[in-house]
matplotlib code that plots the C-alpha trace (Angstrom):
import matplotlib.pyplot as plt

x = [-7.4, -6.2, -3.0, -2.5, -2.7, -5.4, -6.0, -9.8, -11.2, -14.9, -17.9, -21.0, -24.0, -26.0, -27.1, -25.4, -24.8, -23.3, -22.2, -22.8, -22.8, -19.6, -17.8, -15.7, -13.7, -10.1, -8.5, -7.4, -3.7, -1.9, 2.0, 1.1, 4.1, 3.6, 2.8, -0.2, -3.4, -5.5, -6.7, -10.5, -11.1, -12.7, -15.2, -15.5, -18.3, -19.4, -21.4, -21.6, -21.0, -23.9, -24.8, -22.6, -24.4, -23.5, -22.9, -20.6, -19.0, -18.8, -16.0, -14.5, -13.9, -12.7, -10.5, -9.0, -8.4, -7.4, -4.2, -3.9, -3.7, -1.0, 1.4, 1.4, 2.1, 4.7, 7.1, 6.5, 8.3, 11.2]
y = [-33.9, -35.7, -36.1, -32.0, -30.3, -27.4, -24.2, -24.5, -20.1, -20.2, -23.0, -22.4, -22.7, -26.2, -26.7, -23.2, -24.5, -22.0, -21.2, -25.1, -28.4, -29.0, -30.3, -28.1, -25.1, -24.6, -21.2, -21.2, -21.2, -20.9, -21.7, -18.7, -16.2, -14.2, -10.9, -11.3, -9.2, -10.2, -14.1, -13.3, -16.5, -16.0, -14.7, -13.8, -13.0, -11.6, -10.0, -7.0, -5.9, -4.4, -0.8, -0.8, -0.2, -1.2, 1.5, 2.3, -1.6, -0.2, 3.2, 1.0, -2.4, 0.5, 2.4, -0.6, -2.4, 1.4, 1.3, -2.6, -1.2, 1.7, -0.7, -3.3, -0.4, 0.9, -2.7, -3.4, -0.1, -0.9]
z = [-2.3, -4.8, -3.0, -2.2, 0.1, -0.1, 2.1, 1.9, 2.3, 2.1, 2.0, -0.6, 1.3, 0.6, -2.8, -4.4, -8.0, -9.9, -12.5, -12.5, -11.3, -8.9, -5.6, -5.5, -7.7, -7.3, -8.2, -12.0, -13.2, -16.5, -17.7, -20.2, -19.6, -22.9, -20.8, -23.5, -22.7, -26.1, -24.4, -23.4, -23.1, -19.5, -18.3, -14.4, -12.0, -8.7, -5.9, -4.8, -1.7, 0.2, -0.4, -3.7, -7.1, -10.4, -11.4, -8.8, -9.9, -13.3, -12.1, -10.8, -12.8, -15.5, -13.2, -12.6, -16.4, -16.8, -14.3, -15.8, -18.9, -17.3, -15.8, -18.7, -21.4, -19.0, -18.9, -22.7, -23.3, -21.8]

ax = plt.figure().add_subplot(projection="3d")
ax.plot(x, y, z, "-o")
ax.set_aspect("equal")
plt.show()
């Protein structure tokens, strides 16, 4: 694609258009090396695994956020 080798990790069904019309999606990369956790300009979307409740997902995301916050505190304290 545009002269770069890419690995296809999934193919969406015909007619898939979320969150907007796009022909392809690529991973986001940034040049931010500040380790700042204060940039809140991205949104995420996900699909729950079959049988997973919204409450279960919220609990897991809260746990992950706490783990990240703990790791960040440790890294900046040294």
